[in-house]
N, C-alpha and C positions, 0 to 999 in steps of 0.2 A: 104286814099287810094284812089284814081282817085280825085284827086280836082279837082273842075271845073277850066275851061279853061286851064289846065295844059295838057301841051303835053304827050301823051303813053310813057310809060318805055317802054326801049330800050331792050330788051335780047343782053346780052353781048356773043358771043358764042368764048371762047380760044382756038386755037388750041393747045397749049400742056400742058401736064402734069406739068412744070416751071410754066406756065402764069396762068392757072389755081390756083397753090398753092401760088404764089403773087398775087394773085387779094383778097384770102381768105384772106391772112396775113394782107395786107391794110386793109378791110374790119373789122378783127377783134381789131385792133387795134384802126380804127375810134370806133368802140361799144366801147371798153373798153374805150376811156378815154372818150366818153360822157355818160356813168353809171358813172365813177369818177368824173366828174365834175359837176353833177347833185344831188344836197344839199336836194332838195324835195319832197323826194321819197314818203311822207306820201300826200302829193298834188294830187287832182284830175286830172285823165291825160282821155282824151276821142278819141275814136275811129270815125273816120269820112268815111265815102263809099261818094264818089260826093258832098260834102258837108253836109249830110245826118248824125245824131248822131245816132249812132247805140249799143251804151253804153260808161258809166263815171266810171273808177273806177281809185283805190289808181297807182299810176307810181310804185310803188314794185309789188304791185299786177297784173298789167300789164308783169313784169319781169320775174316774177313766173307761171305765167300760160299761157302765149304765147312766151317765149323764152325755159326759163326750159322743162316745162312739153310738151309743145307741139315737141321741140329736145327729150326727150326722147321716146315720141311716136315714132316717124319716125323712129326715132334708135333701135325699138323693130320693128317693121314693114318690115326695112329692116333686122333683122336677122330671122323673118320667110320668107320671100322673101330667100336668104341661102339657109337657110332650106329647101325648098321645090327643092330646085335646087341643095339639097345634095352637098352644100357649106362648110364647117366645119366654124361655129359661133366662131369667137378669143374673149376672155375674157373682160371681161368691167370693172365690179370690182372684180377682180381676177377669177383664174382658170374658165374657161366654163367648158361645160358639155363632147364638143365636142372633147377639148383637155384632155381633163384627164379621156377619154375613160370610162364615165358611162355609 
């Protein structure tokens, strides 16, 4: 993150739902291609901020922790937010309590 001498990342504001979905699909395809083409998952991967080493772990652990677990964590936060606002939470791995009338 924030490589030395690199320009600051720009936030892209997409004006429509369709453009947001197209942007997501494009990035999803790129991510899947990057994962599929990398046969070196057990090799070390280093997380740097501004050129400073934060940690080094195997690439597969990075995918598990920072992609899967982090996404699951934020999905759960969204579920709490929805419930606090009296919005029924849809099922993720099957019917939700909100759907079955529990």
